[in-house]
Steps between C-alpha positions, in 0.01 A plus 500: 500500500495251217188310400508141378229280354401205719377174338146595597527805277508743794769763509705471821732767634860399558556532876879509486631830627827658408728461799694807610877443482685449827663813638841529660633757742853619428723595794833676521730352763732692730877466488779695665649641179236631259443872552159634594516730197550204266202313650283810448618528139415131437152550644444803277642356178395132515185522712376845387470630856475870579792644699309511833372143468845375394658658809236340726562155347877551527461566874292181530788313335751666731306457827314169442741312275267514201252728331214432261562653158178386333264218399506362146411199286774234520683582177517871578612434859776269372611763249515771768702277736740428212530872418575591862781243511638600159502876563632458854794287375572746220530771765705293747223440753398166657132602519267200483132469420266209560140417421225312681161384379222709653 
């Protein structure tokens, strides 16, 4: 906390608090063309998931239409969505990712 000097000569503590940045959940979206193996590899490489967790999320994508890949500050979430799209296109897959504010 920062202290400031009031006109009376008393030191006052600055009551402004640092606000935590908004967080965004990133989802992978199901399609009928991207292989399950590719989705797992994306979850491991871009989202740093362990094999078992990546497989579980992949099945969420497959069964429920989407699966949560992680929660991040906005800029990181945007970067991860962009990377999913870029790497998927480079490999001939239509895999999509989206993000939603928590």
